[in-house]
N, C-alpha and C positions, 0 to 999 in steps of 0.2 A: 662456353658462353651459351648467355641464356638465348634462347630460338628467338623471343620477345623482340629481344637485343637483335637481333642479326637479321630480324625482320621490320625492324623500324629504320626506316631511312628519315631522320629530321633533315627539310629542308630549310635552308639560311638566305634570305633575301634580308641582308641586312648590309648598309649601305656604309654604317660607320666601321671604318677598318677594328679599330679597335677592340668595339661590342663582338664584331664579326668572328676575330680571329681570338678574342676569348671562350667564345660559347662554342667554337668548332673547338679549340681544344679541351675545354671540360668535356662533350659530348665524347669524342676521343677516350680520353682518359679513362670515360664511362662504359666504354665497350659499345659506344653508339657508331653509327658509319654516317656522319652527316655530310652532306652534297651542299657546297654552296653555290646558289644561283644568283646570275645576275638579271634577270630580266623576267617579269610574272610567266609570259612565255611560254621560260623553261619549266616554271612552279606549274604550270596549266600539264605539262605535257608530263611530270612525273606523279599527278595525282591520278593521271586518268587509270581505275583499275588497283590501286591501292587500298587496302582494308585502314581506314583510320590512320593518315598520314597527318603529320606534324609539320605545321611552318611559322617559324621562326621572323618575323618580322623587325623592322625597327621604324620608329615614325619618320626618321630619315625617308626610307622604301618609301613610304605612305605618301609622303608630300611628295617625292619624284612620281612617281604612279598614281596618285590618287586616290578617291576613298572607294572607290568604284570596284577598286583589285579584290576587296574583302567580297562583296555579290560574285563575283568572275570566281572567285576557288572556292563557295561555298555552291555556286551550279555546279562546276567541274565535280566537287565532291563534295555529296552533303554531309558523309561523314568527317572531312578534315576537319581539322583541330590547330584552329590559328590561335598564336601566339605575339601579342604586340609587345615590344621591349620600347619603353619610353624612358625619355630623359624631361625632369622638370625645363631644364635647361633650354630644349627646344623651343622655339615659339611658339608652334601652332598646337602643342603639345593635349591641349585640352579639347579642343577642336576634334582635332585626331582621336584619341580615348573615347571621347560622344559617338562620335559617327560609326566607331567599333564597339562600342556595345550597341546600338542600333542595330548594328547587324546583326550581332549574336557572336561575335568571337568570344573565343573562350576562356582567353587568360591576357591580363595585362599586367607586366611587370613596370615599373616604375623602376627607376634608378637614385640611389643602390640597390640592388638586389643582393643576396645571397647567392653562391651557388648551387646550394639545398635545394634551392625556392626552383631553380630550372631545370636540376637534376628531379624533381617529385614531378613537375608538370606534363615532364619528357614521357617518364614511367605511368603517371596515372591517362593521359590523353593516349600515348600510344596499346590499352586495353582490348583488347575484342570484344 
């Protein structure tokens, strides 16, 4: 196993169960060891001491916890790589994406997206 992949533990704060399961399985098949978290406080705990952590969030998580979670994650880890997964069907997707860009989120995937897009982002953003 690639040492980078072993050291990279993507955190999944994804409310939509279908999206969460798909991303989880995709990352597992690609030899990453993703961790599903249920709340921003769990993400904050896992960010401490990590170099270039990668956090996936969906629009539903942002809608549930507020746009302020982006800032909290960036304060906890300036090197944190935030990846937003959004669907145009989500009623607030434009506002959430705009807020994410203003905060400095690293990437936003709009559904439908391809598996290679997810894997490319994890591979690129987990580099030292």
